[in-house]
C-alpha positions in Angstrom: 34.6 116.2 99.0 32.5 118.5 96.9 30.6 117.7 93.9 31.8 120.4 92.3 35.5 119.3 92.4 34.0 115.9 91.2 33.3 117.3 87.8 36.2 119.4 87.6 38.3 117.4 84.8 36.8 117.9 81.3 38.1 116.0 78.4 37.0 116.0 74.9 37.8 112.9 72.9 37.0 112.1 69.4 38.0 108.8 67.4 40.7 109.8 64.5 39.6 108.0 61.0 42.2 105.5 59.8 43.3 104.7 63.1 41.0 101.7 63.6 41.5 98.1 63.5 40.3 94.4 64.5 40.8 94.1 68.1 42.3 90.6 69.5 41.1 90.0 72.8 37.3 90.8 72.3 34.6 90.5 69.8 31.0 89.4 69.5 30.1 86.2 68.5 27.4 85.3 65.8 23.7 86.5 66.8 21.8 83.7 68.3 18.0 83.6 68.3 16.7 83.6 72.0 13.3 82.1 73.2 11.0 83.4 70.8 8.1 83.8 73.1 6.3 86.8 71.8 7.4 89.7 74.0 7.4 93.6 74.1 5.7 93.7 70.3 4.7 96.7 68.9 4.6 100.4 69.1 3.0 101.2 72.2 5.3 99.1 74.7 8.4 100.0 76.3 11.2 97.7 76.8 13.8 98.4 79.4 16.9 95.9 80.4 17.9 95.7 84.0 18.6 93.1 86.4 15.5 92.9 88.2 15.9 89.7 90.6 19.1 89.9 91.6 20.9 87.3 89.9 23.6 89.3 88.2 21.8 88.6 84.4 19.9 91.0 82.8 16.5 90.6 82.6 13.7 92.3 80.3 10.7 94.1 81.4 8.0 95.5 79.1 5.8 98.5 79.9 2.1 98.7 78.3 0.6 101.8 78.3 -2.3 100.4 76.4 -3.2 97.9 79.2 -1.5 99.5 82.1 0.4 96.2 82.8 4.2 95.4 82.8 5.8 92.1 81.8 9.3 90.6 83.2 11.1 88.3 80.9 13.6 86.8 83.3 16.7 85.6 81.8 15.9 82.2 82.6 13.2 82.6 80.1 10.5 82.7 82.9 7.8 85.6 82.5 5.4 87.3 84.8 2.7 89.7 84.2 1.5 92.3 86.8 -1.3 95.3 86.7 0.0 98.6 87.3 -0.9 102.0 87.9 2.8 103.3 87.4 4.1 105.6 84.7 1.0 104.8 82.5 0.6 108.3 81.3 1.6 107.9 77.7 4.2 111.2 78.2 6.0 110.0 80.8 9.1 108.2 80.6 10.6 105.1 82.6 13.6 104.1 83.6 15.5 101.3 85.6 18.3 101.3 87.9 19.5 100.3 91.1 18.5 102.4 93.9 18.5 101.0 97.4 21.8 98.9 97.1 19.8 95.5 97.2 21.1 94.6 94.0 17.6 94.6 92.2 17.0 97.2 89.6 13.9 99.9 90.9 11.8 102.0 88.3 11.7 105.7 88.0 8.9 107.5 86.4 9.7 110.8 84.8 6.3 112.8 84.4 5.8 115.4 81.5 5.7 118.0 84.3 9.4 117.1 85.6 8.1 115.4 88.6 10.1 112.1 89.6 8.8 108.9 91.4 10.0 105.7 91.9 9.3 102.4 93.2 11.6 99.5 94.6 11.5 96.0 93.5 10.7 93.2 95.9 13.2 89.9 96.8 11.4 88.2 94.0 12.2 91.1 91.4 8.9 92.3 91.2 7.1 95.7 92.4 4.9 96.6 95.0 2.4 98.5 92.8 -0.1 98.5 95.3 1.5 100.9 97.4 2.2 104.6 97.0 5.2 105.2 95.0 7.9 107.5 96.6 8.5 111.3 95.3 11.5 112.3 94.6 12.9 115.4 95.9 14.0 116.7 92.1 12.2 117.8 89.3 13.8 117.5 85.8 11.9 118.2 82.5 11.9 115.9 79.8 11.5 118.8 77.2 14.6 120.8 78.3 16.8 118.4 80.3 18.1 114.9 80.3 18.0 112.3 83.3 20.6 110.1 84.1 21.0 107.6 86.6 24.1 106.2 87.7 26.6 105.4 90.8 28.0 109.3 91.0 30.1 109.1 94.1 31.3 105.1 94.1 28.9 103.7 96.9 27.6 101.1 94.7 24.2 102.9 94.1 22.7 104.7 91.4 22.2 108.4 92.0 20.3 110.9 89.9 21.8 113.3 87.5 19.4 116.1 85.6 21.0 118.1 82.8 20.0 121.4 81.6 20.1 121.7 77.8 20.3 125.3 78.0 23.9 125.6 79.5 22.2 125.7 83.4 24.5 122.7 84.2 23.7 119.8 86.5 21.7 118.8 89.6 22.9 115.8 91.3 20.8 114.2 93.9 22.6 111.4 95.6 20.9 107.8 96.3 20.5 108.4 100.2 19.3 111.6 99.7 16.6 110.8 96.8 13.6 111.4 98.6 14.5 113.6 101.7 17.2 116.3 100.2 17.5 118.8 97.5 19.6 118.4 94.7 23.2 119.7 94.6 23.6 122.5 91.8 26.7 122.1 89.7 27.3 125.2 87.2 28.9 123.8 83.8 28.6 124.9 80.2 29.6 121.0 79.2 27.0 119.8 76.6 25.2 122.8 76.1 22.5 122.5 73.4 19.5 120.7 72.1 21.1 119.1 69.1 23.3 117.1 71.6 22.9 114.1 73.4 23.8 113.1 77.1 25.3 109.5 77.9 26.8 108.1 81.2 29.5 105.6 81.7 32.6 104.8 83.7 35.5 105.9 81.4 38.4 105.6 83.8 37.3 103.2 86.0 37.0 104.5 89.4 33.5 103.7 90.1 32.5 106.7 89.4 29.7 107.5 86.2 31.3 110.1 83.9 29.6 111.6 81.1 29.8 111.7 77.7 28.5 114.3 74.9 27.5 113.1 71.3 27.2 115.8 68.6 26.1 113.7 65.7 26.5 116.4 62.8 30.0 116.8 64.0 30.8 113.5 64.9 32.6 114.8 68.1 32.5 113.2 71.3 32.9 115.1 74.7 33.5 113.2 78.0 33.6 115.2 81.4 35.3 112.7 84.2 34.4 113.0 87.8 37.9 113.6 89.3 37.8 114.8 93.0 41.3 114.8 93.1 41.9 117.5 90.3 40.6 120.8 89.5 42.8 121.1 86.2 41.2 120.7 82.7 42.8 118.7 80.2 41.3 119.3 76.6 41.8 116.4 73.8 40.4 116.5 70.5 39.8 113.9 67.7 36.9 113.0 65.2 34.7 109.8 65.1 33.5 109.6 61.3 31.5 106.2 61.9 28.8 107.6 63.7 27.8 111.0 62.2 25.0 110.2 59.8 21.1 110.7 60.5 19.7 108.0 62.4 22.9 106.8 64.0 23.2 106.7 67.6 25.7 105.8 70.5 25.6 103.6 73.5 27.9 103.0 76.2 29.0 99.6 77.8 31.9 97.6 79.1 32.2 94.8 76.0 35.2 93.2 77.9 34.6 93.8 81.4 37.9 95.6 82.0 36.1 98.0 84.0 36.6 100.6 81.3 33.3 101.8 79.6 33.3 101.4 75.7 31.6 103.6 72.9 29.1 101.7 70.7 28.1 103.2 67.6 24.9 102.2 65.7 24.6 103.3 62.0 20.6 103.1 60.7 19.3 101.5 57.4 19.2 97.9 56.4 23.1 97.7 56.1 23.9 99.9 59.0 26.9 98.7 60.7 27.8 98.6 64.5 31.2 99.9 65.5 33.1 99.7 68.7 35.5 102.1 70.2 37.4 100.6 72.8 38.5 102.1 75.9 41.9 101.7 77.2 43.2 101.4 80.9 46.5 103.5 79.9 44.8 106.3 78.0 41.0 107.1 77.7 39.8 105.8 73.8 43.8 106.0 73.2 44.0 102.9 71.3 41.4 104.4 68.6 40.1 100.6 68.1 37.0 99.8 66.2 35.5 96.4 65.6 32.5 96.6 63.0 29.8 94.0 61.8 26.4 94.2 60.8 23.6 93.5 63.4 20.2 94.3 63.9 19.0 95.5 60.5 17.2 98.4 60.3 18.1 98.8 64.2 17.4 102.0 65.8 17.5 103.2 69.6 14.4 101.7 70.3 15.5 98.1 69.7 18.9 98.0 70.0 19.8 97.3 73.8 22.7 96.1 76.1 23.0 94.0 79.1 25.1 91.1 80.7 22.8 88.2 79.6 25.2 85.5 80.4 26.8 86.6 83.8 30.2 86.9 82.4 30.6 90.8 83.5 30.6 91.6 79.7 27.5 93.7 78.1 26.1 91.9 75.1 24.3 93.0 72.3 20.6 92.5 71.8 17.9 93.4 68.8 14.4 93.4 69.9 12.0 93.2 66.4 8.8 94.6 65.9 7.0 91.5 66.3 8.5 90.7 70.0 11.3 88.1 69.1 15.0 88.7 70.1 18.5 87.9 69.0 21.6 88.3 70.7 25.4 89.1 70.1 27.5 87.5 73.1 30.6 89.3 73.9 33.5 86.8 74.0 37.4 87.5 74.9 40.0 85.2 73.8 42.0 86.2 76.8 40.8 88.0 80.2 41.7 91.5 80.2 44.1 92.8 83.1 
């Protein structure tokens, strides 16, 4: 089974205006204020969401570039602080994903020159920063490429994709080849250009990471499905008017736990609404369903996060304020999807 075949099915999806209705099965509860212990305040810190201790609940990691420390706020509200020399350059980017099959999220650092390195979480959900980080056998320059982490081949472990903005295609590095092998080049013009945002999700519930391309100026979203059994190209076009304003952004998550990732649009501004474009098991985004509400006032992609904070298999919303406090919207379903 080749990776080229796995990128064969291209689907352009855009939510048609006027087809939105409030969903009946799943919605978000009223915001609840979490533990108000000050955590990760200010702008010189980076917040990441991941399950670092393997308990199936999302935790928060704060990476402080000034003090060269990272803090972890576990879901049980305990907090640990560790000194680190990992990814302390202000021009570097820190990512988190599960890379070795132990169900604990690990850390990946993207340097300004495109070099990648990683450290694994230990059994306590901490990181052995005294040992040398492992170099990843792939370069991904942040100024002209997008780095994505997700399960590309349905083995339960995250893989690495580097997408070139100029139409150069993708470089795919599978998890078991991260250190020792070269990435496989896949030629495609999908999501070319610097005016687009590339995201990842599983939109057809096959356990493989698919890709979504968003161009805010036209409101169109394109989906590239990983389908190893088809070489056909199927194109559909719609329009998503709810996320075309300046400062609006998309994020991807499964809000109802049915295995089909949904699209969440967050509008900027004091009264910016959050829209949910629900996916459907019979037709990708075929229902065109949106649930809209106000959450995270003046929220941006720097303080609006998603994770499963109550271990129910559905993604919740988290708003992190500049002073380091948090609000959480819990995903709630009236009945279990089937």
